[in-house]
C-alpha positions in Angstrom: 0.0 0.0 0.0 1.6 3.3 -1.1 1.1 6.6 -2.8 1.4 7.4 -6.5 5.0 8.4 -5.9 5.9 4.7 -5.5 4.3 3.7 -8.8 7.4 2.2 -10.4 7.9 -1.1 -12.2 10.8 -1.9 -9.9 8.7 -1.6 -6.8 5.8 -3.5 -8.3 8.2 -6.3 -9.4 9.8 -6.4 -5.9 6.4 -6.8 -4.3 5.4 -9.4 -6.9 8.5 -11.5 -6.2 7.4 -11.8 -2.6 4.0 -13.0 -3.7 2.2 -9.9 -2.5 -0.2 -7.5 -4.0 0.9 -3.9 -4.6 -1.9 -1.5 -3.8 -0.5 1.6 -5.5 -2.6 4.0 -7.5 -1.3 4.4 -11.1 0.3 7.7 -12.1 -1.7 9.7 -14.7 1.0 9.1 -17.4 1.2 5.3 -16.9 0.1 3.3 -20.0 -0.6 0.1 -18.2 -3.5 0.0 -15.7 -3.7 -1.9 -12.5 -6.5 -2.9 -10.2 -7.0 -0.3 -7.4 -9.6 0.0 -4.7 -10.6 3.5 -3.6 -12.0 2.1 -0.3 -8.6 0.6 0.7 -6.9 3.9 -0.2 -9.4 5.8 2.0 -8.6 3.5 4.9 -4.8 4.0 4.3 -5.4 7.7 4.4 -7.3 7.4 7.7 -4.4 5.6 9.3 -1.9 8.1 8.0 -3.9 11.0 9.4 -4.1 9.2 12.8 -0.4 8.8 13.0 0.2 12.4 11.9 -2.1 13.6 14.8 -0.1 11.3 17.2 3.2 12.9 16.0 1.8 16.4 16.8 1.7 15.5 20.4 5.0 16.6 21.7 5.3 14.2 24.7 4.6 11.2 22.5 6.8 12.3 19.6 9.8 12.8 21.8 9.0 9.9 24.2 9.8 11.4 27.6 8.6 8.2 29.3 11.4 5.8 30.1 9.3 2.7 30.6 7.4 1.1 27.7 4.2 0.5 29.7 4.0 4.3 30.5 4.6 5.1 26.9 1.9 2.7 25.8 -0.5 4.2 28.3 0.2 7.7 27.0 -0.3 6.4 23.4 -3.7 4.9 24.4 -4.8 8.1 26.0 -3.8 10.0 22.9 -5.8 7.6 20.7 -8.9 8.0 22.9 -8.5 11.8 22.9 -8.3 11.7 19.0 -11.3 9.4 18.9 -13.4 11.6 21.2 -12.5 14.7 19.1 -13.6 12.8 16.0 -17.0 12.0 17.6 -17.5 15.7 18.4 -16.7 16.6 14.8 -19.2 14.1 13.4 -22.0 15.4 15.7 -21.6 19.0 14.7 
């Protein structure tokens, strides 16, 4: 799963050799077409936006917590905070 920037024959062949399916939208100037699901691309975009929001939180991005369980707890709290904010946006 990747953006249009990764639409090269080399990357597609690399993925094919590993018996996987490359979910990459074709560039506009590409002659050969490939199957592509808009729904899967929307889901990828949703995950990317979530991680971008996590990166904006300074404490998580710099990882001030020394213990992994404290970091995981902070990550879970951040995820819940993002989820609640998305619920408020959908109601409005």
